C-alpha positions as CSV (number, residue, x, y, z in Angstrom):
1,M,0.6,-30.1,4.8
2,A,-2.7,-28.5,3.0
3,S,-4.8,-31.2,1.1
4,Q,-5.4,-31.0,-2.4
5,G,-7.4,-28.2,-3.6
6,E,-7.9,-26.4,-0.1
7,Q,-8.3,-22.9,-0.1
8,F,-7.4,-20.2,2.5
9,P,-10.3,-18.2,4.4
10,P,-10.5,-14.8,2.6
11,Q,-8.5,-12.3,4.1
12,R,-6.4,-9.0,3.8
13,Q,-3.6,-7.2,5.4
14,E,-3.6,-3.6,4.7
15,K,0.0,-2.9,4.2
16,Q,3.6,-4.5,4.1
17,P,5.4,-6.2,5.4
18,G,2.7,-8.7,6.2
19,K,2.4,-10.1,9.9
20,E,2.4,-14.0,10.3
21,H,0.6,-14.0,13.8
22,V,-2.9,-12.6,12.2
23,M,-2.9,-15.1,9.3
24,D,-5.6,-17.9,9.3
25,P,-4.3,-20.8,9.6
26,N,-0.4,-19.8,10.4
27,P,2.2,-20.9,7.7
28,Q,3.8,-24.0,9.0
29,F,7.2,-23.6,9.7
30,S,7.7,-27.0,10.8
31,A,6.6,-30.7,10.4
32,P,6.8,-33.7,12.6
33,E,8.0,-35.4,9.4
34,Y,11.4,-33.3,9.3
35,K,14.1,-35.3,10.8
36,P,17.3,-33.5,11.6
37,S,20.8,-35.1,11.4
38,N,23.3,-32.3,12.3
39,K,23.9,-31.0,8.6
40,L,24.9,-27.7,10.2
41,Q,26.5,-28.6,13.2
42,G,28.6,-25.6,14.3
43,K,27.8,-23.5,11.5
44,I,27.0,-19.5,11.9
45,A,24.1,-18.6,9.7
46,L,22.5,-15.2,8.8
47,V,19.1,-15.0,7.2
48,T,17.7,-11.6,6.4
49,G,14.0,-11.6,6.4
50,G,13.7,-14.4,9.1
51,D,11.1,-13.5,11.0
52,S,8.3,-14.7,9.1
53,G,7.2,-16.9,6.0
54,I,10.0,-19.0,4.5
55,G,12.7,-17.3,6.3
56,R,11.0,-18.5,9.6
57,A,11.0,-21.9,8.3
58,V,14.6,-21.6,7.0
59,C,15.9,-20.2,10.6
60,N,14.0,-23.1,12.4
61,C,15.6,-25.8,10.3
62,F,19.1,-24.4,10.4
63,A,18.6,-24.4,14.3
64,L,17.2,-28.0,14.5
65,E,20.1,-28.9,12.1
66,G,22.7,-27.5,14.9
67,A,23.7,-24.0,13.5
68,T,23.4,-20.8,15.5
69,V,21.2,-18.6,13.6
70,A,20.9,-14.9,13.5
71,F,18.1,-13.2,11.5
72,T,17.0,-9.8,10.2
73,Y,13.3,-8.2,10.7
74,V,11.6,-4.7,10.2
75,K,11.4,-2.7,13.5
76,G,8.2,-2.1,14.7
77,E,6.3,-3.7,11.9
78,E,7.4,-7.4,12.4
79,D,8.4,-7.0,16.2
80,K,5.8,-9.7,17.2
81,D,7.0,-12.1,14.7
82,A,10.6,-11.6,15.3
83,M,9.9,-11.9,19.1
84,D,7.8,-15.4,18.1
85,T,10.9,-16.7,15.9
86,L,13.4,-16.1,18.7
87,R,11.5,-18.1,21.0
88,I,11.0,-21.0,18.2
89,L,14.7,-20.8,17.6
90,R,15.6,-21.0,21.3
91,E,13.8,-24.2,21.6
92,S,14.9,-25.7,18.4
93,K,18.4,-25.0,19.2
94,T,21.2,-27.6,19.7
95,P,23.1,-27.8,23.0
96,D,26.2,-26.6,21.3
97,A,24.5,-23.8,19.4
98,K,24.8,-20.2,20.9
99,D,21.7,-18.1,21.3
100,P,19.9,-16.9,18.7
101,M,19.8,-13.3,17.7
102,A,17.2,-11.0,16.1
103,V,18.4,-7.8,14.1
104,A,16.3,-5.1,13.1
105,A,17.1,-3.2,10.1
106,D,16.2,-1.7,6.5
107,L,18.5,-3.6,4.3
108,G,18.0,-1.5,1.3
109,Y,20.8,0.6,2.4
110,D,24.4,-0.4,2.6
111,R,25.2,1.3,6.2
112,N,22.3,-0.6,7.3
113,C,23.7,-4.0,5.9
114,M,27.0,-3.5,7.2
115,K,25.7,-3.0,10.8
116,V,23.6,-6.2,10.6
117,V,26.7,-8.1,9.6
118,D,29.2,-6.2,12.0
119,E,26.7,-7.2,15.0
120,V,26.5,-10.9,13.9
121,V,30.0,-11.2,13.7
122,N,30.6,-9.2,16.8
123,A,28.4,-12.1,18.8
124,Y,29.4,-15.0,16.8
125,G,33.2,-14.5,15.1
126,R,32.1,-15.2,11.6
127,I,29.4,-16.3,9.2
128,D,29.3,-19.8,7.8
129,I,25.7,-19.4,5.6
130,L,24.2,-16.3,4.1
131,V,20.8,-16.2,3.3
132,N,19.3,-13.2,1.4
133,N,15.5,-13.6,1.8
134,A,14.2,-10.4,2.4
135,A,11.5,-9.1,-0.1
136,E,8.5,-6.8,-0.7
137,Q,6.0,-6.8,-3.6
138,Y,3.3,-4.9,-4.7
139,K,0.5,-5.0,-7.4
140,A,0.3,-2.7,-10.2
141,A,-2.5,-2.8,-12.9
142,S,-0.1,-1.3,-15.6
143,V,3.9,-0.5,-15.8
144,E,2.6,3.1,-15.9
145,D,1.8,2.9,-12.5
146,I,5.0,2.0,-11.1
147,D,6.7,5.2,-10.3
148,E,10.4,6.1,-9.6
149,E,9.9,5.9,-5.9
150,R,8.1,2.4,-5.5
151,L,10.6,1.3,-8.3
152,E,13.4,2.3,-6.2
153,R,11.9,1.0,-2.8
154,V,11.2,-2.5,-4.3
155,F,14.8,-2.9,-5.8
156,R,16.3,-1.9,-2.7
157,T,14.9,-4.4,-0.3
158,N,15.0,-7.3,-3.3
159,I,18.4,-6.9,-5.1
160,F,20.3,-4.0,-3.6
161,S,20.3,-5.7,-0.1
162,Y,21.6,-8.8,-1.6
163,F,24.8,-6.9,-2.9
164,F,25.4,-5.0,0.2
165,T,25.0,-7.9,2.5
166,V,27.4,-10.1,0.7
167,R,29.8,-7.3,0.2
168,H,29.9,-6.8,3.9
169,A,29.7,-10.6,4.7
170,L,32.4,-11.9,2.5
171,K,35.0,-10.6,4.8
172,H,34.0,-13.0,7.6
173,M,33.4,-16.0,5.2
174,K,36.0,-18.9,4.2
175,E,36.3,-21.6,2.1
176,G,33.4,-23.9,2.7
177,S,31.0,-21.3,3.2
178,S,27.5,-21.0,1.3
179,I,25.5,-18.1,0.2
180,I,21.7,-18.5,-0.7
181,N,19.6,-16.1,-2.8
182,T,15.8,-16.3,-2.8
183,T,14.6,-15.6,-6.1
184,S,10.8,-16.7,-7.6
185,V,9.0,-18.7,-9.9
186,N,8.2,-15.4,-11.7
187,A,11.6,-15.0,-12.7
188,Y,11.4,-17.9,-15.1
189,K,7.7,-17.6,-15.9
190,G,7.2,-13.8,-15.9
191,N,4.2,-12.0,-14.2
192,A,2.1,-9.2,-15.7
193,K,0.9,-7.7,-12.5
194,W,4.1,-7.6,-10.6
195,L,6.4,-6.1,-13.1
196,D,8.8,-4.6,-10.8
197,Y,9.1,-7.9,-8.1
198,T,9.5,-10.1,-11.1
199,A,12.2,-7.9,-12.5
200,T,14.3,-8.1,-9.3
201,K,13.7,-11.8,-8.9
202,G,15.0,-12.3,-12.5
203,A,18.3,-10.1,-11.3
204,I,18.6,-12.3,-8.5
205,V,18.9,-15.2,-11.0
206,S,21.6,-13.6,-12.9
207,Y,23.4,-12.3,-9.6
208,T,23.5,-15.8,-8.4
209,R,24.9,-17.1,-11.3
210,G,27.5,-14.5,-11.5
211,L,28.3,-14.5,-8.0
212,A,29.0,-18.4,-8.1
213,L,31.7,-17.9,-10.7
214,H,32.9,-14.7,-9.1
215,L,33.3,-16.8,-5.6
216,V,34.5,-20.6,-6.9
217,D,37.8,-19.8,-6.6
218,R,37.5,-18.8,-3.3
219,G,35.9,-22.1,-2.3
220,I,32.3,-20.5,-1.5
221,R,29.2,-21.6,-3.3
222,V,26.4,-19.6,-4.4
223,N,23.3,-21.1,-5.2
224,G,19.5,-19.8,-5.1
225,V,15.9,-21.2,-4.5
226,A,12.6,-20.0,-6.4
227,P,9.5,-20.9,-4.6
228,G,6.2,-20.9,-6.2
229,P,2.9,-19.8,-4.2
230,I,3.9,-20.4,-0.7
231,W,1.7,-19.5,2.4
232,T,3.7,-16.3,3.7
233,P,2.8,-12.9,5.0
234,L,3.0,-11.4,1.7
235,T,0.0,-12.9,0.2
236,P,-2.6,-11.2,2.7
237,A,-0.2,-7.9,2.4
238,S,-0.4,-8.3,-1.7
239,F,-3.6,-9.9,-2.8
240,S,-7.2,-9.1,-2.7
241,E,-9.4,-11.2,0.0
242,E,-10.8,-13.4,-3.0
243,E,-7.3,-13.7,-4.7
244,T,-5.9,-14.8,-1.2
245,A,-8.7,-17.3,-1.0
246,K,-7.7,-19.0,-4.3
247,F,-4.0,-18.8,-3.5
248,G,-1.9,-21.6,-5.4
249,S,-4.8,-23.3,-7.0
250,Q,-3.2,-22.3,-10.3
251,V,0.0,-24.9,-10.2
252,P,-0.4,-28.4,-11.2
253,M,-0.5,-29.9,-7.2
254,K,-3.5,-27.2,-7.0
255,R,-2.8,-25.8,-3.9
256,A,-0.1,-23.6,-2.2
257,G,2.8,-25.0,-0.4
258,Q,3.8,-24.1,3.4
259,P,7.0,-22.7,4.3
260,I,8.4,-26.0,5.6
261,E,8.2,-27.6,2.2
262,V,10.7,-25.0,1.2
263,A,12.9,-24.8,3.9
264,P,14.8,-28.2,3.3
265,S,16.0,-26.8,-0.3
266,F,18.1,-24.1,1.6
267,V,19.3,-26.8,4.3
268,F,20.6,-28.7,1.0
269,L,22.1,-26.2,-0.2
270,A,23.8,-25.2,3.0
271,C,25.4,-28.4,3.8
272,N,28.6,-29.3,2.1
273,H,28.4,-33.0,2.6
274,C,25.0,-33.0,0.5
275,S,25.6,-30.2,-2.1
276,S,29.4,-29.7,-2.3
277,Y,29.5,-30.0,-6.3
278,I,26.7,-27.5,-6.6
279,T,27.1,-23.8,-7.6
280,G,25.4,-21.1,-9.5
281,Q,22.3,-23.1,-9.5
282,V,18.5,-22.8,-8.5
283,L,16.1,-25.2,-7.0
284,H,12.7,-24.9,-8.0
285,P,10.1,-25.8,-5.0
286,N,6.9,-24.6,-6.8
287,G,4.2,-27.0,-7.0
288,G,5.0,-28.5,-10.4
289,T,5.5,-25.6,-12.7
290,I,7.8,-26.4,-15.4
291,V,10.3,-23.7,-15.9
292,N,13.2,-25.4,-17.9
293,A,15.8,-24.0,-15.7
């Protein structure tokens, strides 16, 4: 793990989605301290935005725990990261799990989400765990700089896709299944520089609570994870070099988190014998920021 007060080398990626393989240092998707115990043996998991960052760490932990894992990525922009994640998952998967799958898709559109779900179900027969994790963010000096095109783009990726993917996946989920939505600490504390992104993350919290109530009679649990500053490709693709170098220093722990420090929250919420009495809730791996929620 990163040591207290550690800063990152100044770096900047010119466009989103960011690329994990060019980051310095590479985000940590695994750790020797993580000891799997077959928590997800026999489960089928779909993770959106699973090629890098938190998504990659979640995919890897799910595979270590015995799940068969499919994930989505952005074609062209994230090809290398996706292939790297496939290799990682093949090495991590348990003997009884099926081979992992990477599905290229722009999830901001209903038809694309339907195609992803169909491809996963055609390969594996069902979905037991759905992780809505895909996201993008852009800084704006003022709300006046956020035009209609940008607002629609951010909302399509960050919240429309959560509705669309759930809409189609539910046909193939049964009692005991789990849905986990990635939100953000910004949904609770606000962020003046990321207004549209923050708005989508607030929407995800409300969506998680409402969907949990909507699906409780079907025995499907719905929860969320609200990470703080985590070292992922979104950081160098969204921040200046100077901001990247200081990323995470503002939280009580004085450092950014690593994806492997977030992924176990998803494992906990996906595992029925760990979290069977938890639905409509959000976990907060955020370096000590108090959010009172």
